[in-house]
C-alpha positions as CSV (number, residue, x, y, z in Angstrom):
1,M,8.8,-5.9,31.2
2,E,10.6,-2.5,31.8
3,T,13.1,-1.5,29.7
4,T,15.3,1.9,29.8
5,Q,14.7,5.1,27.2
6,E,18.1,4.0,25.4
7,S,17.1,0.2,25.3
8,Q,14.0,1.0,24.4
9,Q,15.4,2.9,21.5
10,S,17.4,0.0,20.3
11,I,14.5,-2.3,20.4
12,V,12.2,0.2,18.3
13,K,15.5,0.4,15.9
14,A,15.7,-3.3,15.8
15,A,11.8,-4.2,15.2
16,W,12.0,-1.0,12.0
17,N,15.7,-2.6,10.3
18,K,13.5,-6.1,10.4
19,R,12.7,-7.6,7.0
20,P,10.1,-9.3,7.2
21,L,8.2,-6.3,9.6
22,I,4.8,-7.4,10.9
23,I,2.8,-5.2,12.3
24,S,-0.6,-6.2,14.2
25,G,-3.7,-5.4,16.9
26,P,-6.6,-4.8,16.7
27,C,-8.2,-2.0,14.6
28,S,-9.3,-0.2,17.1
29,A,-9.1,-0.2,20.9
30,E,-11.9,-0.9,23.0
31,T,-11.2,-1.8,26.5
32,E,-8.5,-2.0,28.3
33,E,-9.0,-5.9,28.5
34,Q,-9.6,-6.9,25.3
35,V,-6.1,-4.5,24.1
36,L,-3.7,-6.1,26.6
37,A,-5.3,-9.4,26.3
38,T,-5.1,-9.0,22.4
39,A,-1.3,-8.1,22.8
40,Q,-0.2,-10.8,25.1
41,R,-1.9,-12.6,22.5
42,L,0.0,-11.8,19.8
43,A,3.3,-11.8,21.7
44,N,2.8,-15.0,22.6
45,T,3.0,-16.4,19.1
46,G,6.7,-14.8,18.6
47,K,5.6,-13.6,15.2
48,V,5.0,-10.3,16.0
49,D,7.4,-7.3,15.7
50,M,5.5,-4.1,16.5
51,L,1.6,-3.9,18.4
52,R,-0.7,-1.9,16.8
53,A,-4.2,-0.2,17.8
54,G,-6.1,2.2,16.6
55,I,-7.0,5.0,19.1
56,W,-8.6,7.5,17.0
57,K,-11.0,6.2,14.0
58,P,-11.9,8.7,11.2
59,R,-14.8,7.4,9.9
60,T,-17.0,8.3,7.0
61,K,-20.2,8.4,8.7
62,P,-20.8,10.9,11.8
63,G,-22.4,8.2,14.8
64,M,-19.6,5.7,13.8
65,F,-17.6,4.7,16.3
66,E,-14.4,6.9,15.6
67,G,-12.1,6.1,18.8
68,I,-11.7,5.4,22.4
69,G,-9.9,8.5,22.1
70,A,-7.0,9.1,24.5
71,K,-7.8,7.2,27.1
72,G,-7.1,4.5,24.8
73,L,-3.1,5.7,24.9
74,P,-2.8,3.8,28.4
75,W,-3.4,0.5,27.7
76,L,-1.1,0.4,24.7
77,Q,1.6,1.3,26.8
78,Q,0.7,-1.1,29.5
79,A,0.6,-3.8,26.9
80,K,3.8,-2.6,25.7
81,K,5.3,-2.8,29.4
82,L,4.1,-6.2,29.5
83,T,5.2,-7.9,26.4
84,G,8.2,-5.4,25.1
85,L,6.7,-5.1,22.0
86,P,7.3,-1.7,20.4
87,T,3.8,0.4,19.8
88,T,2.3,2.3,16.9
89,V,-0.8,4.5,16.5
90,E,-2.3,6.7,13.7
91,V,-2.1,10.4,14.2
92,A,-4.6,12.8,12.2
93,T,-3.5,16.1,13.9
94,G,-0.7,18.4,15.8
95,K,-2.7,17.3,19.1
96,Q,-2.7,13.6,18.1
97,V,1.1,13.2,17.6
98,E,1.6,15.0,21.3
99,D,-0.4,12.8,23.0
100,A,0.6,9.9,20.7
101,L,4.7,10.6,22.6
102,T,3.2,12.0,25.6
103,F,2.4,7.6,26.2
104,D,5.2,6.8,24.5
105,V,4.9,5.3,21.3
106,D,7.3,4.2,18.9
107,V,5.9,4.6,15.9
108,L,3.6,6.8,14.0
109,W,1.7,6.4,10.9
110,V,0.0,8.8,8.9
111,G,-3.6,7.4,7.7
112,A,-5.1,7.5,4.0
113,R,-7.5,9.8,4.8
114,T,-5.0,12.1,5.9
115,T,-2.7,11.6,3.6
116,V,-5.1,13.1,0.7
117,N,-4.8,16.3,2.1
118,P,-1.8,18.0,2.7
119,F,-2.8,20.8,5.0
120,S,-3.5,18.3,7.3
121,V,-0.1,16.3,6.7
122,Q,1.7,19.6,7.3
123,E,-0.4,19.6,10.5
124,V,1.4,16.5,11.9
125,A,4.6,17.3,10.2
126,D,5.0,20.7,12.1
127,A,4.3,18.4,15.5
128,L,6.5,16.0,14.4
129,R,10.0,18.7,13.9
130,G,13.0,17.9,16.8
131,V,11.2,14.6,17.3
132,D,13.2,11.3,16.7
133,V,10.3,8.6,15.9
134,P,10.0,6.4,12.9
135,V,7.0,7.4,10.7
136,L,4.9,5.5,8.3
137,I,2.8,7.0,5.9
138,K,-0.2,5.0,4.0
139,N,-1.4,5.9,0.5
140,P,-4.3,7.8,0.1
141,I,-7.5,7.1,0.0
142,N,-7.6,7.8,-4.2
143,P,-4.7,6.6,-6.7
144,D,-2.4,9.9,-6.6
145,L,1.1,9.2,-6.2
146,E,2.2,12.8,-5.8
147,L,0.1,13.1,-3.3
148,W,1.6,10.0,-1.6
149,Q,4.8,11.1,-2.6
150,G,4.3,14.8,-1.0
151,A,3.6,13.7,2.1
152,V,6.7,12.0,2.4
153,E,8.6,15.0,1.7
154,R,6.6,16.8,4.2
155,V,7.3,14.7,6.7
156,A,11.3,14.2,5.4
157,R,11.0,17.9,5.4
158,A,10.5,18.1,9.2
159,G,13.5,16.0,10.2
160,I,12.2,12.5,10.6
161,K,14.9,10.1,9.7
162,D,12.7,6.9,8.9
163,I,10.0,7.0,7.2
164,G,8.1,4.0,5.3
165,L,5.6,3.2,3.6
166,I,2.6,1.5,4.0
167,H,0.0,0.5,1.1
168,R,-3.4,-0.1,2.1
169,G,-4.8,-0.3,-1.3
170,F,-7.0,2.7,-3.3
171,S,-11.1,3.6,-3.6
172,S,-11.6,2.4,-7.0
173,Y,-15.2,3.3,-8.6
174,G,-16.3,-0.7,-9.8
175,N,-14.5,-2.7,-7.8
176,T,-15.9,-5.7,-6.3
177,E,-13.4,-8.1,-5.3
178,F,-11.4,-6.0,-2.7
179,R,-12.3,-3.6,-0.1
180,N,-9.7,-1.0,-1.5
181,A,-8.7,-1.8,-5.2
182,P,-4.8,-2.9,-4.7
183,M,-3.3,-1.2,-8.0
184,W,-0.2,-2.8,-7.8
185,H,1.0,-0.7,-10.5
186,L,0.9,2.0,-8.3
187,A,3.0,0.9,-5.2
188,I,5.8,-0.4,-7.5
189,E,6.0,2.6,-9.1
190,M,6.5,4.2,-5.6
191,K,9.0,1.4,-5.0
192,R,10.7,3.1,-8.0
193,R,10.8,6.2,-7.0
194,M,11.9,6.0,-3.3
195,P,14.3,3.0,-3.2
196,G,15.7,2.3,-0.1
197,T,12.4,3.4,1.6
198,P,10.3,0.4,3.2
199,I,7.2,-0.5,1.8
200,I,4.8,-2.6,3.4
201,N,1.2,-4.5,2.6
202,D,-1.8,-4.0,4.6
203,P,-4.1,-6.6,3.4
204,S,-6.7,-6.4,6.2
205,H,-7.6,-2.7,4.3
206,I,-7.3,-4.4,0.4
207,C,-9.0,-7.2,1.3
208,G,-12.1,-6.1,3.9
209,R,-12.2,-9.8,4.2
210,R,-10.9,-12.8,6.3
211,D,-10.7,-15.2,3.3
212,I,-8.5,-13.4,0.7
213,L,-5.7,-12.4,2.9
214,L,-3.4,-15.1,2.7
215,A,-3.4,-14.4,-0.9
216,T,-3.1,-10.5,-1.2
217,A,-0.5,-10.6,1.5
218,Q,1.3,-13.5,-0.8
219,K,1.3,-11.4,-3.4
220,A,2.8,-8.5,-1.5
221,I,5.8,-11.0,-0.7
222,D,6.2,-12.1,-3.7
223,L,6.4,-7.9,-5.0
224,D,9.3,-7.5,-2.6
225,F,7.4,-5.8,0.3
226,D,9.0,-5.3,3.3
227,G,6.7,-6.4,5.7
228,L,2.6,-6.3,6.5
229,M,0.3,-4.9,8.9
230,I,-2.4,-6.9,9.4
231,E,-5.3,-6.4,11.9
232,S,-5.9,-9.1,14.4
233,H,-8.6,-9.0,17.7
234,I,-9.1,-11.6,20.4
235,D,-13.0,-12.1,19.1
236,P,-13.2,-10.5,15.7
237,D,-16.7,-11.1,15.1
238,N,-17.7,-8.7,18.0
239,A,-15.1,-5.9,17.5
240,W,-16.6,-2.5,17.2
241,S,-15.0,-2.1,13.9
242,D,-13.9,-4.0,10.6
243,A,-14.8,-7.2,12.1
244,K,-14.6,-9.1,8.6
245,Q,-11.7,-8.2,8.4
246,Q,-9.8,-9.2,11.6
247,I,-8.2,-12.2,12.5
248,T,-7.5,-13.7,16.1
249,P,-3.8,-13.8,16.8
250,E,-3.1,-17.8,16.4
251,R,-4.7,-17.3,12.8
252,L,-2.3,-14.6,12.0
253,A,0.6,-17.6,13.4
254,E,-0.8,-19.5,11.3
255,M,-1.1,-17.3,8.2
256,L,2.8,-16.3,8.1
257,D,3.8,-20.0,8.5
258,E,1.6,-20.6,5.5
259,I,2.9,-17.5,3.5
260,V,6.2,-18.9,1.1
261,W,8.9,-15.8,2.3
262,R,10.9,-14.9,-0.7
263,R,14.5,-13.3,-1.5
264,E,14.9,-10.5,-3.4
265,D,18.7,-12.8,-4.4
266,V,20.3,-15.5,-4.6
267,S,24.2,-15.9,-4.6
268,S,23.6,-19.1,-7.3
269,E,25.8,-18.3,-10.3
270,T,23.5,-21.0,-12.5
271,F,20.8,-19.0,-11.4
272,H,21.7,-15.7,-12.4
273,I,23.3,-16.6,-16.0
274,A,19.7,-18.1,-16.6
275,L,18.5,-15.1,-15.3
276,D,20.4,-12.7,-17.3
277,K,19.7,-14.6,-21.0
278,L,16.3,-14.6,-20.3
279,R,16.3,-10.9,-19.8
280,E,18.2,-10.7,-22.6
281,Q,15.3,-11.5,-24.0
282,I,13.1,-9.3,-23.0
283,N,15.2,-6.6,-23.6
284,H,14.9,-7.7,-27.2
285,I,11.4,-8.2,-27.3
286,D,10.8,-4.5,-26.0
287,D,13.4,-2.9,-28.4
288,E,10.8,-4.7,-31.1
289,L,7.7,-3.5,-29.2
290,M,8.5,0.1,-29.7
291,Q,9.8,-0.2,-33.1
292,L,6.4,-1.5,-34.1
293,I,4.2,1.0,-31.8
294,S,6.5,3.7,-33.3
295,Q,5.4,2.5,-36.6
296,R,1.4,2.3,-35.4
297,M,1.3,5.9,-34.3
298,H,3.0,7.3,-37.8
299,I,0.4,5.1,-39.3
300,A,-2.5,6.7,-37.0
301,E,-1.3,10.5,-37.8
302,K,-1.4,9.7,-41.5
303,I,-5.3,9.0,-40.7
304,G,-5.3,11.5,-38.9
305,T,-4.2,14.0,-41.8
306,Y,-6.7,12.5,-44.2
307,K,-9.7,13.1,-41.2
308,K,-8.5,16.3,-41.2
309,N,-8.8,16.8,-44.7
310,N,-12.0,15.5,-44.8
311,N,-13.4,17.2,-41.9
312,V,-14.2,13.5,-40.1
313,T,-13.8,12.9,-36.4
314,I,-11.1,11.7,-34.5
315,L,-13.1,9.4,-32.2
316,Q,-14.4,6.7,-34.8
317,A,-16.4,4.0,-31.9
318,N,-17.7,1.6,-34.1
319,R,-13.8,1.6,-35.1
320,W,-12.7,1.3,-31.9
321,N,-15.0,-1.7,-31.0
322,E,-14.3,-3.2,-33.4
323,I,-10.5,-3.3,-33.1
324,L,-11.2,-3.7,-29.1
325,D,-13.4,-6.8,-29.7
326,K,-10.5,-8.2,-32.1
327,A,-7.9,-8.1,-29.0
328,V,-9.9,-9.5,-26.2
329,K,-10.9,-12.7,-28.0
330,K,-7.3,-13.4,-29.7
331,A,-5.7,-12.1,-26.1
332,D,-7.7,-15.2,-24.7
333,K,-5.9,-17.4,-27.7
334,L,-2.7,-16.1,-26.3
335,S,-2.7,-17.1,-22.7
336,L,-3.5,-12.6,-21.8
337,S,-5.8,-11.9,-19.6
338,E,-9.1,-9.5,-20.5
339,E,-7.8,-6.8,-18.3
340,F,-4.5,-6.3,-19.3
341,V,-5.4,-6.0,-23.3
342,T,-7.9,-3.8,-22.7
343,R,-5.6,-1.7,-20.4
344,Y,-2.6,-1.9,-22.8
345,M,-5.2,-1.5,-26.2
346,D,-6.6,1.8,-24.2
347,A,-3.3,3.6,-23.8
348,I,-2.6,3.1,-27.4
349,H,-5.8,4.7,-28.4
350,M,-5.5,7.5,-26.2
351,E,-2.2,7.9,-27.7
352,S,-3.2,7.9,-31.7
353,I,-6.1,10.2,-30.4
354,N,-3.6,12.7,-28.9
355,R,-1.9,12.3,-32.2
356,Q,-4.4,12.9,-34.4
357,N,-6.3,15.9,-31.8
358,K,-2.8,17.8,-32.6
359,I,-2.8,17.3,-36.4
360,M,-6.0,18.2,-36.1
361,N,-5.5,21.5,-34.9
362,D,-2.2,22.3,-35.7
């Protein structure tokens, strides 16, 4: 499928602006046959907008498969000719940017291990100067929104106009359900900070396994994400990297059919009237909550004064355990999750400690 440069740019632009944007392909390009077969089967589904494949794979330990390298780029180039679908790969160095563009990769993405390092992001940004190519930026491995936003700003200052975000979850101590904890509130905060910037979800790297891919993808769509990046392989169980999280192109198509695709808004007047009434109730409740929290903090300050006058420590572990235990027990009766109540009470407790500490050291 031969296309001119102008028509290819038009195809890429149309895919970039499509909602939802669906990107799929193998975690790693392994062989030419594997790349082309996966690409053809994905194209046959009629549900994929861009092809992805890992050419360079930053791995945790030496000796693990670190990607086929630049020799895999012609395979991806051939896959584009075969299917007509735009291609996208991860880049981590200036040289990788140059190599990818030499083989007509249409969209680049900056990986989580690169986003965490401003020097690496800057090297990629410098290599992008003067180039008209869309760039997606994954969240850093650690839950740091400033790093994520900083990476976006560095790439934007290089002159890149089309920038998007990829939410792939965060490394988190104690997390057992997911490969990378989604921490949805952080992705939501990035949406708030950068309105108009597309953000797609990568459930493959969040889940690390196939059985919870659908539920995670559905939650992303429910939260108004602009698309999904899902890893697909012709023989997932025998993939050279991340075998447990990959699915076949045919299973991908089935999964996309099972997702309930939401809209951000509808034109129904009845819907908006009902929604406005409920939101007004929430506004009043929020006002009352703020007043109650303010009253609580004033009492905490009085307690701080008593502690200061009597040389008593701020932290009273037994008292705090008592409060938290009582809150958790009450949460169950009120249909509130233990996780939410614990996080809420922790925030209240830290604010109380900060206020008492200020009184202690005034």
